[in-house]
C-alpha positions as CSV (number, residue, x, y, z in Angstrom):
1,M,105.1,-23.0,-78.4
2,S,104.3,-25.2,-75.4
3,H,101.3,-27.6,-75.0
4,E,100.2,-25.6,-72.0
5,R,99.8,-22.3,-74.0
6,D,98.2,-24.1,-76.9
7,S,95.5,-25.4,-74.7
8,L,95.0,-22.1,-73.0
9,S,94.7,-20.4,-76.3
10,S,91.9,-22.8,-77.4
11,T,89.6,-21.4,-74.6
12,T,88.1,-18.0,-74.0
13,L,90.5,-16.1,-71.7
14,S,89.1,-15.1,-68.5
15,R,90.3,-12.7,-65.6
16,S,90.5,-15.5,-63.1
17,A,92.9,-17.6,-65.4
18,L,95.2,-14.6,-65.2
19,R,95.0,-13.9,-61.4
20,G,98.5,-15.1,-60.8
21,C,99.9,-12.5,-63.1
22,R,102.0,-9.7,-61.6
23,R,100.1,-6.6,-60.6
24,V,101.6,-3.1,-60.8
25,T,100.1,-0.3,-58.2
26,R,101.2,3.1,-57.6
27,E,101.2,4.9,-54.3
28,Q,99.9,8.6,-54.5
29,P,100.8,10.1,-51.3
30,P,99.7,13.8,-50.9
31,L,101.8,17.0,-49.8
32,L,99.7,18.7,-47.1
33,R,100.0,22.3,-46.5
34,N,101.1,22.9,-42.8
35,G,101.9,19.2,-42.5
36,T,104.1,18.0,-39.8
37,S,107.3,15.9,-40.2
38,S,108.7,13.2,-38.0
39,P,112.3,12.5,-37.3
40,F,114.3,10.0,-39.6
41,D,115.6,7.2,-37.4
42,G,116.5,4.6,-40.3
43,E,119.7,3.6,-42.1
44,P,121.2,6.7,-43.9
45,F,121.2,6.4,-47.7
46,D,122.1,8.4,-50.7
47,M,120.0,11.4,-51.8
48,P,118.0,10.2,-54.8
49,M,118.7,12.1,-58.1
50,S,115.9,14.7,-58.9
51,V,113.5,13.5,-61.6
52,S,114.3,16.7,-63.7
53,T,117.9,15.1,-64.3
54,V,117.2,11.7,-64.8
55,D,118.1,10.4,-68.3
56,E,115.1,8.7,-69.8
57,S,115.1,6.5,-72.9
58,T,113.0,8.1,-75.7
59,D,112.4,4.7,-77.4
60,I,108.7,3.4,-77.5
61,R,108.2,-0.3,-77.5
62,I,104.7,-1.3,-78.9
63,L,103.0,-4.5,-78.4
64,H,100.7,-5.2,-81.4
65,V,98.1,-8.0,-80.9
66,D,96.0,-9.0,-84.1
67,D,95.2,-12.5,-85.2
68,D,96.3,-12.0,-88.6
69,P,100.1,-12.3,-89.0
70,Q,100.3,-10.5,-92.2
71,I,98.6,-7.4,-90.6
72,L,101.0,-7.4,-87.8
73,E,104.0,-7.6,-90.1
74,L,102.7,-4.6,-92.2
75,T,101.8,-2.5,-89.3
76,A,105.3,-3.0,-87.7
77,E,107.0,-2.1,-90.9
78,L,105.1,1.1,-91.6
79,L,105.0,2.2,-88.1
80,E,108.7,1.6,-87.6
81,R,109.0,3.6,-90.8
82,T,107.1,6.5,-89.4
83,D,109.0,6.8,-86.4
84,E,112.5,5.4,-85.8
85,Q,112.0,5.4,-82.0
86,F,109.3,2.7,-82.5
87,S,110.1,-0.9,-81.8
88,I,107.1,-3.0,-82.5
89,V,106.5,-6.7,-81.3
90,G,103.4,-8.7,-82.5
91,E,101.4,-11.4,-81.0
92,T,98.4,-13.1,-82.5
93,S,96.7,-14.0,-79.3
94,A,95.8,-12.4,-75.9
95,V,97.2,-15.1,-74.1
96,E,100.7,-14.5,-75.6
97,A,100.2,-10.9,-75.3
98,I,99.8,-11.2,-71.5
99,N,102.8,-13.5,-71.6
100,R,104.7,-10.8,-73.4
101,L,103.4,-8.0,-70.9
102,Q,105.2,-10.1,-68.1
103,D,108.3,-10.7,-69.6
104,E,109.1,-7.4,-71.2
105,E,108.9,-3.8,-70.7
106,I,106.1,-2.6,-73.1
107,H,105.1,1.2,-73.5
108,C,101.9,0.9,-75.5
109,I,99.5,-1.8,-76.6
110,V,97.9,-1.8,-79.9
111,S,95.2,-4.3,-80.1
112,D,92.6,-5.7,-82.6
113,Y,88.9,-5.9,-81.4
114,D,87.7,-8.9,-83.5
115,M,90.0,-11.8,-82.6
116,P,89.0,-15.4,-81.9
117,H,88.4,-16.6,-78.2
118,T,88.9,-13.2,-76.8
119,D,87.9,-9.8,-78.4
120,G,89.7,-6.6,-77.8
121,L,87.4,-5.6,-75.1
122,E,87.9,-8.5,-72.8
123,F,91.7,-8.3,-73.7
124,L,91.5,-4.6,-72.5
125,A,89.6,-5.6,-69.3
126,I,92.3,-8.0,-68.2
127,V,95.2,-5.5,-69.0
128,R,93.4,-2.7,-67.1
129,E,93.4,-5.1,-63.9
130,Q,97.1,-5.6,-63.9
131,Y,98.3,-2.3,-65.7
132,P,95.7,0.3,-65.1
133,D,97.6,3.2,-66.6
134,L,99.4,1.5,-69.6
135,P,98.4,3.1,-73.0
136,F,95.9,1.0,-75.0
137,V,94.9,1.6,-78.4
138,L,92.0,-0.4,-79.7
139,Y,92.7,-0.4,-83.6
140,T,89.9,-2.1,-85.3
141,A,88.1,-2.7,-88.5
142,K,84.8,-3.3,-86.6
143,G,83.8,0.2,-85.6
144,S,80.7,1.1,-84.2
145,E,79.3,3.5,-81.6
146,E,78.5,0.8,-79.2
147,V,82.1,-0.8,-79.5
148,A,83.4,2.7,-79.1
149,S,81.4,3.5,-76.0
150,E,82.3,0.2,-74.3
151,A,86.2,0.9,-75.0
152,I,85.8,4.2,-73.5
153,S,84.1,2.9,-70.4
154,A,86.6,0.2,-70.0
155,G,89.4,2.6,-70.0
156,V,90.9,2.4,-73.5
157,T,93.4,5.3,-74.1
158,E,92.4,5.8,-77.9
159,Y,90.1,4.2,-80.2
160,M,90.9,4.2,-83.9
161,Q,89.2,2.4,-87.0
162,K,91.3,0.7,-89.6
163,E,91.1,2.4,-93.2
164,T,92.8,1.9,-96.5
165,G,95.9,3.5,-97.5
166,T,99.2,4.1,-95.6
167,E,98.1,7.5,-94.1
168,Q,96.3,5.9,-91.3
169,Y,99.7,4.8,-90.0
170,E,101.0,8.3,-89.4
171,V,97.7,9.0,-87.6
172,L,98.1,5.7,-85.5
173,A,101.8,6.6,-84.8
174,N,100.9,10.2,-83.6
175,R,98.3,8.8,-81.2
176,I,100.6,6.1,-79.8
177,R,103.3,9.0,-79.4
178,N,100.9,11.3,-77.4
179,A,99.6,8.4,-75.5
180,V,103.0,7.3,-74.3
181,E,104.3,10.9,-73.6
182,R,101.1,11.6,-71.5
183,Y,101.8,8.1,-69.6
184,R,105.5,8.8,-69.0
185,S,104.6,12.5,-67.7
186,Q,102.1,11.1,-65.3
187,Q,104.6,8.4,-64.1
188,R,107.3,10.9,-63.5
189,F,104.8,13.3,-61.7
190,W,103.7,10.4,-59.2
191,D,107.4,9.4,-58.7
192,A,108.4,12.7,-57.8
193,L,105.6,13.2,-55.2
194,S,106.6,9.8,-53.6
195,W,110.2,11.2,-53.3
196,Y,109.0,14.6,-52.0
197,H,106.9,12.7,-49.6
198,Q,109.5,10.6,-48.2
199,L,111.8,13.7,-47.9
200,V,108.9,15.7,-46.0
201,E,108.1,12.6,-43.8
202,Q,111.7,11.7,-42.9
203,D,113.5,15.0,-42.8
204,I,116.2,13.6,-45.2
205,A,116.5,17.0,-46.9
206,G,114.9,20.4,-46.9
207,V,111.8,20.5,-48.8
208,F,109.8,23.7,-49.8
209,I,106.7,24.9,-51.7
210,V,106.8,28.7,-53.0
211,Q,103.4,30.2,-53.9
212,N,102.8,33.8,-54.8
213,G,106.4,34.7,-54.1
214,E,106.5,33.2,-50.6
215,F,107.0,30.0,-48.6
216,V,103.8,28.4,-47.9
217,Y,105.5,25.0,-46.9
218,V,108.8,24.2,-45.4
219,N,109.8,21.2,-43.2
220,E,111.9,21.1,-40.3
221,Q,115.1,20.0,-42.2
222,L,115.0,23.1,-44.4
223,A,114.5,25.5,-41.4
224,D,117.5,23.7,-39.6
225,I,119.7,24.0,-42.4
226,L,119.3,27.8,-42.2
227,G,118.9,28.0,-38.7
228,Y,115.4,29.2,-38.6
229,M,112.0,28.0,-37.0
230,R,109.7,26.7,-39.5
231,S,107.2,29.7,-38.6
232,E,109.8,32.2,-39.2
233,L,110.0,31.2,-42.9
234,L,106.4,30.7,-43.7
235,G,105.0,33.7,-45.5
236,E,108.6,35.0,-46.3
237,S,110.0,35.5,-49.7
238,P,112.8,32.9,-50.7
239,L,115.0,36.0,-51.7
240,A,115.2,36.5,-48.0
241,I,117.5,33.6,-47.5
242,A,119.8,34.7,-50.5
243,S,123.4,35.7,-49.4
244,T,124.4,37.8,-52.3
245,Q,122.7,39.7,-55.4
246,A,123.9,36.8,-57.4
247,D,122.1,34.4,-55.3
248,E,119.0,36.7,-55.4
249,A,119.1,36.4,-59.0
250,V,119.1,32.5,-59.0
251,L,116.1,32.5,-56.7
252,S,114.6,35.2,-59.0
253,E,114.7,33.0,-62.0
254,L,113.1,30.1,-60.2
255,L,110.1,32.3,-59.0
256,E,109.7,33.8,-62.4
257,S,109.3,30.3,-64.0
258,I,106.5,29.2,-61.8
259,D,103.7,29.9,-64.2
260,D,105.5,27.5,-66.8
261,Q,104.3,24.0,-65.6
262,S,106.8,22.0,-67.7
263,H,109.8,23.8,-65.9
264,T,112.4,22.1,-63.6
265,F,115.3,23.2,-62.1
266,N,118.7,22.2,-60.6
267,R,120.7,25.1,-59.2
268,T,123.3,26.0,-56.5
269,F,123.4,29.2,-54.6
270,T,124.6,30.6,-51.0
271,G,122.0,30.9,-48.5
272,E,122.2,33.2,-45.4
273,C,121.5,31.7,-42.1
274,A,119.4,33.4,-39.4
275,D,122.8,33.9,-37.5
276,G,124.2,35.7,-40.6
277,S,126.5,32.7,-41.4
278,E,126.6,31.5,-45.0
279,V,125.7,27.8,-46.2
280,A,126.4,26.5,-49.8
281,V,123.2,24.4,-50.8
282,E,122.0,22.6,-53.9
283,V,118.2,22.7,-54.9
284,H,116.2,20.5,-57.2
285,G,112.4,20.9,-58.2
286,G,110.0,22.1,-60.6
287,S,106.7,23.8,-61.3
288,I,103.4,22.3,-60.0
289,R,100.0,22.9,-59.3
290,Y,99.3,23.5,-55.5
291,G,95.7,23.9,-54.8
292,D,94.2,25.6,-57.7
293,D,97.3,28.0,-58.5
294,P,100.8,27.5,-59.9
295,A,103.7,27.0,-57.3
296,C,107.2,25.4,-57.2
297,I,108.3,22.6,-55.2
298,G,112.0,21.9,-54.4
299,I,114.4,19.9,-52.3
300,L,117.4,21.6,-50.8
301,W,120.5,20.2,-49.1
302,R,124.0,21.3,-48.0
303,M,126.6,20.8,-50.8
304,A,129.0,17.9,-50.0
305,D,132.1,20.2,-50.1
306,A,130.6,23.2,-48.0
């Protein structure tokens, strides 16, 4: 370990000492009913793959922070034995943990509370400044209502007291899995909105929202693909653009799955244009909440060989 890290570890870790660390921010653009779109005049680029088809690793890399090396070793062994998807790395100080966060992809932090120089709540506050959504489990033998209340106020994901016996590690593993799953779902959600927002604003592909069996939003590009004015499609059933009964069946399946908020889709069908001609299209999307009610959102474009 370098002299610089030794000297830093010997003092209380402060937020100002870590201002140079990388910050992670996430845009959260809204999709507005009856919003307008502007022409795309930038360089052409490939259509991004829908989030519903992206292969994602199920591995979970956990950073465990505790000043006792024996606890780190035991916890890593038992957690990895409980779930083969877990990979545990341990650090004995908050300083080293921050360095690890900057150098590696971490999916969840498990931290002790009572550590020298920097306690778990101070460490949590520093992490939250840079990684506001990263799952953080405060796992401590020093349990009290005051500590729990402060942890919740500081943005802890889970608070758990250490106990005797190995059963506690199954509980800890379950909380880690649930926290990471929620975190990944949230990331996919905002990534999807970011893509859809870009598609809406730049008219790269057709974008639609269907609610209560009818189009409540279509962008200019979707209307152009089908040869309609946007106003002609709003309020219409998606079934009206199906060319055949088989295409109606594809669209009906999408409409029937709106209430399932975990549903995503990737389908092809033939659409009937306003002039009676046909166009082969591909549509990706999934179920969302639009306003207070279930809906589905999708992107649509002409198939390459059409």
